N, C-alpha and C positions, 0 to 999 in steps of 0.2 A: 658654544665655541669660545675658547679663551682668547684674550686679546693678543696673544703671541703666536697664534696658530692660524695659518691660512686654510680656507675651505678647500676641499678637493678640486673645485673648479678654478681656484686661483693659485698662482705660483709666482715667485719672483722672476722678473724678466732675466733671461739668460745673459750672462756677462759677455759682451761683444768686444769690448775695448780694454786695453791695459789700464790699470788703475794707478794713477800717480797722486800721492797724498802729500800735501804741503803742511809741515808741522813746525813748531817752535814756540817759544814763550811769547807773551803779548808784546805788541809794538815793535816787532822786528821787520814788519812789512810783508807779512804773509799774504794778506788780502790784496795789497798793491801788486805783488808779484803774480798772484792768481789772475787778477783782472787784466794785467798786461799780456799774459799768455793766452787768455781766452779772447782778448780783443774787445772787451766791453766791460762796463762796470756792473758785474754780476754780484760781487761781494761788497758790502758796505765798508768803507775805509773812514777812519776818524782817529784823531790823536788820543782820544780817550781809550785807555787800556780795556781789553776784554769786550770789544764791540762784537766780534764774531763769536757765536755760541754754538749753533748747530754746524754740521758739515755742509758746505755749499758745493754743489757739483755742477760741472759744465763740460762740454765737449771742447777740446782744443786741438789744434793741428800742429804737428811737429815733423818737419822734414817730409811733408807729404803723407804722413800717417796721422791717424786720429787717436787721441787718448781721452780717458775720463779723468779730468783734473778735479781734485777735491781739496777745498780750503777748510782748515779746522780751527777750532778755538784755541787760544793761547794756553800753554801749560803753566800752572802756578804751583809753587811748593806749598803755600799755606792756603790751599783751596778749601773753601767752605760753601755750603749751600749750592747755588747755581754754578759757581766756579768748579766745585768738585764734580758735578755732572759733566761739565764741559771737558775737564781733564780726562775723566773716564772715557768719554766718547772719543777723544783724540787718540788715546792709547789703544782702544779697541781697533781703530782703523789701521794701525800698523800691521796687524796680522794679515789683513786681506790685500795689502798694497803690493803691487808689482814693482814699484819704485817709490822711494821716500825722498822728498826734498826737505832737508833739515835746514831751516832758515835761521841765520844768526846776524846780528848787527856788527858790522866791521869795527865799530868804535868801542864795543863793550861786550865782554863775555861775563855773564852774571852767574850767581849761584843757581838761579833757575835754569839757565842754559846747561850748566854742569850736571844738575840733577836729571834733567830730561835726557841728556846724552847717555847717562847710565841706563835709562830705560830703553834706549834705542840701539845700544850696542849689539844685542842679539841679532839685529837686522842689518848690520853694518855692510854686508855684501851687496845690499840693494839701497844704500843711502848715498845721496849726493849732498855733501855739505855745501849749502848755497849761502855765500857771504854777501849780504845785501848792504846797500847804501855806499857802494864803492863808486863814488862820483868825482874823484880827483886823484892825481898821481900819488899823493901821499897815502891815500887810503888803499890804492892798488898795492903798494908795498906792504901794507898791513895784512894782506890776505895770507901771507906765508906764516904769520903767527898761528893761524888756525890749523896748519899742517900738523902741529904737535898733538892735536886731538886724536890722531890715529885713523882718520878716515881716508880711504884710498882716493876718493873722488871729491875734489874741491873746486868750486867755480865761484868767481866773483861777479856780482851783477849790481846794477842800480835800477830798481823797479821804478823809481821816480823819473829817471832820465832814459830808460830803455837800453842802457848799455850792458853788454855781456850776455845778452839772451841768445845770440848765435852759438856761443860756447856752451850755454846750458842746454840748448836743443841738440847740439852735437852729442853731448854726454847722454842725454835721454835716448837718443837714437842708437847710441853705442850699447847701452845697457839693457834695452828692451828688445827681445826677439819678437818682432811684429808678425812673423810668419805663424806664430802660435795662436794668433787672435783673428777672429772673423771681423771683417769690416762691415758695419751696418751703415747703409746709406742714410744721410740726413733726411732723405725724402721718404724713408720707410713710414707707412701710415701709422699714426698713433692717435689714440683718443686722449686728448689733453684736458686734464681736469685741474682747475684751481679751487682750493678750499679757502673760503673767505668768511669773515664774521667778526664779532667783537672778541676782545681778549677773553680767554678762559671759557670758551664754549666747547672745547674739545677738538679743535682743528688738528693739533699735532697727534693726539691719540688716534683720531680717524686716519690720518696719513700713515702713521706707523702700522696700523692694522691692515690697511690696504696693501702696502708694499711688503709686509711680513718681516719688518726689522725695525729697530729703534733708531731710525734715521733722524727723527726730530726729538729734541729733548722735551720731556713732559714734566711740567712743574706747576705748582699752585701759584707761583709768582706771576702776576700779570705782565705781559710783554716779554715773556721768555724768548719767543721766536722773533728774530729781527730780520734776517735774510730770508729769501724765498728758498725753501728746501725742496729739492726734487728727488723723485724716486720712480721706479718703473715696476710693473708687474703684468702678468698675462691673466686673462679671464675669458674662458670659453673661446679660446683661439685668437683673441684680439689683444693687442699690446696697448697698455695704458701708461701715460705719464702723469704723475701727480705732483702738484705744486702746493706745498704748505706755506701759508703766508702769515705775516705778522697780524695780530689782532688790530682792528681799525677802531680807533676811538674818535670822539668828537674833536674837531680841529682845535678848539680852545684848550683842550687837555694835552695836545701834542706840543710839548714845550722843549724837547731836546732835538738837536739837529739829526741825531741818529734815528730817533723815532720818526721824525718827519720823513726821512728817506725810506725807512721801513714801510710806512704807510703808502708813500708814493709808489714804491716798487710793488706793493701788494695790489694796488689798483691797476698797475700796468699789466699784471698777470692776466687780467680779464681779456686784454687784447690778444694775449698769447695762447688763450685757451679755446677749446671747443665748448666745454661745459663749465659752469660755475656751480659748485656745491655751496650754497649759502647756509652756513651752520648757525643754528640758534639753540640756546639753552631752553629746553621745554618749560622749565619752571619760571624762568625770567621773561620769556616772550621776546618779541622783536623790539628793535630800537630805531631811532631816526637814522642811525648809521646803516642799519640793515636796508632801509628803504633807499638810501643813496647808492649802496652797492647794487641793489636790484635795478634801479633806474639806469645805472651805467651799463650793466649787463644787457638790458633790453635795448638801450641805445646802440650798442655794438652788435646787436643781433645774436647774442650768444645763448646757447641753451642754459637754462637755470633751473635748479632743483632746490626746493626749500627742504632743508634737512633739520628735523626736530630731534636734537640729540638729548641724551639723558632721559629717554622715554621711560626707562625702568624706574625712575625716581618719582614718577607721578603718584599722587595719592591713589590708593586702591579703592576708589569709589566709582559708582556707576556713571558712565558718560563723561568722566574726567578727560579722557583722551579726545573724544569728539568735541568737547568744548574748546580744547586747545586748537584743534584743527579749524573749527568754525571761526574762532577769534582771529587766527592767522589769516584766513581767507578774507575776513572782513577788513582787516587792517592793511592788506596787500592787494588792493583792487587792480593795480598795474600788472599783477602776476596771476590773474584769474585763470590763465592757461597753464601755469607752471605746475608740474607734479609736486606733491608734498609727501615726503617719506619719513616716518618716525624710525629712529634707530637708537641703539646704545653702542657708541664707539668703544666703550670700555670692555664690554663682554661680547661684542660682535653681533648682537641681534639686529636684524634688518639690513646688514651690509650687502648681502647678495641681492636683495630686492633693490637696494640703492643702485647697484651696478647694472642690474637688468634694466632699470628705469633709465639710467644714464645712456645705455647703449641704444634704447628705443629713441631717446631724444636725439642722439648723435645721428642715427639713421635718417631722422626727419630733417636735420640740418643739411644733409647731403642729397636729399630728394630733389629731383627735377620733374616738372610737369610739362608734358607736351603742349605746345601752343594750341593745337586744335581742341584738346580736352579742356584747357583753361578757358578758351573763348566760348565753348559750348555752355559752360557754367555762367560766364559773364552775360551771355545773351539771355539765358534763362532768368538770371537775377534782374536784369534791366526790363525784361518783358513783364515779369511779375510785379516789380516795384520800380517804375521809371524814376530817374533823378528829378528832384523838384525844380521849379523855375524860379527866377527872381525877376527884378525889374528889367533886365536885359534879355529875358527870354529863357528858354529851356536850357538846362545843362545836358550835354549829351556824352555818352560813353561809346567809344568806337570799338576798341579791342584792347587786349592785355597780353603781356609776355613775361616770362620769368627770365631775369637777366643775370641772377647770381644764386649760388647756393653757399651755405656756410660763410656768411649769413645769407638767409633766404630773402631775396628781393624781387619784387614784381614792379613792372611799369604799366600804368593804366593810361591809355591815350584818350583825351577828352577834347571837347571843343574850346573850353575856357577853364584855365586853372584858377583864375581869380574868383574868389567867392564860392568855389566848389564846396558843397557841404561836407564838413568833417564827419557828420553822422552817416552820410552815404558811403564815404570811404571805409568807415568802420564796419558798415553792413557788408561790404564786399570782402574785407579782410576776414571777418568772422566766418563767412561762408567758404572762403578759400581754405581757412584753417580746418573747419569741420568736414568739408566735403572732399577735399583733395589730399588729405593725409598729413596735415601739419597741426595736430591738436595741441601739442605740448611746447611749441616754440614761438618766439617773437617773429613777426613778419613785417617787412617794410614794403609799403606800397607808395611808389612815387608817381605823381601826376605829371603828364607831359601833354602839351598841345600838339595835335597832329600837324605835321608839316604841310603848309600850303592851305590849311583850312581857313575859310573866310569866317571871321567871328561875327 
């Protein structure tokens, strides 16, 4: 399977919402405008030019309707290397846009603005020239200077102060025929996957392969991905949302404010996910950062899959693959329950197995056990191996109940929490996992003292 082709079981998620793309040169305030419309800080903003690289997508509400809003990297005339990839990505998105917000700085119209405007003229019937940083009366009068550019729809806003957005939303509502689009409820079930790991382990390559498009820029330059890049696809009838994140390095190596926010946002996606694909380079093995990611995922009760990428590059010698798996298991004792899947994100080997494994884990996260079934097991375990005693007498287990799913959490009622043996708690957890259908996920077991019990 090539890295640009989806398997027959997978397809891009059907477009449900009108696509509004925010474009312009660096430092005109595209990301600030994007964040304002979305209502949260989804895109990184910083005075340093060129912070946004990949296209950042989010759902926004306009006059009671929903749109897919897309922030893009800044257009540069003299783009080289990564900037050239960013420019190409921004231009490609113009084709699929239902509406284009061309952002300019009210104080300055540069050669880069003029060059980009020539690229955008073929789409002028769906362009709203959005003049930003209009935050005083003098600048308001400067908006009219932009009328000479020949765009029919011109709106002045201040992303920093929030002014002018009613006019911008009115214009979007006027120019988009929302009756042509299906509204997808925010509550529509999705399997949410975050892809995490060190820089250059292949996260963006895997993300692109899953969603069937080049949503994330792929480069050998470490730290290419900064924002969290989202995309959707369907697989065997289920809808998936993928979040490609910035590579996470050791804290002492994170020395830019932009990278600090990238790493912080990457960790935050764990909370927003059902599943974490922890991507490792098969040849390099795991790192201390991988362990920290894993610990955070377990703490939050998320499904986690250890993904050994670049499996095709292993030496062609007997037992090389098994040695990698054994070493990974040895170094990841906290994840002895987590599935381990070898893949090649570049050529697509193992991707369907990865998705099948993810779906199995997701089903376990949503599983609920009836209280009678659970307590039949608890009584059997206590009868077979009673809790040990200490200086204050026997520890006793009364009953248990499942109180949450996704994350899966149980409560065990006992006579005394203090000093209750951790090894006995683990004994119960291990049996719940193996006997009641939770073999591949983290389980939380909270101890509570039964109300009214005399200690």
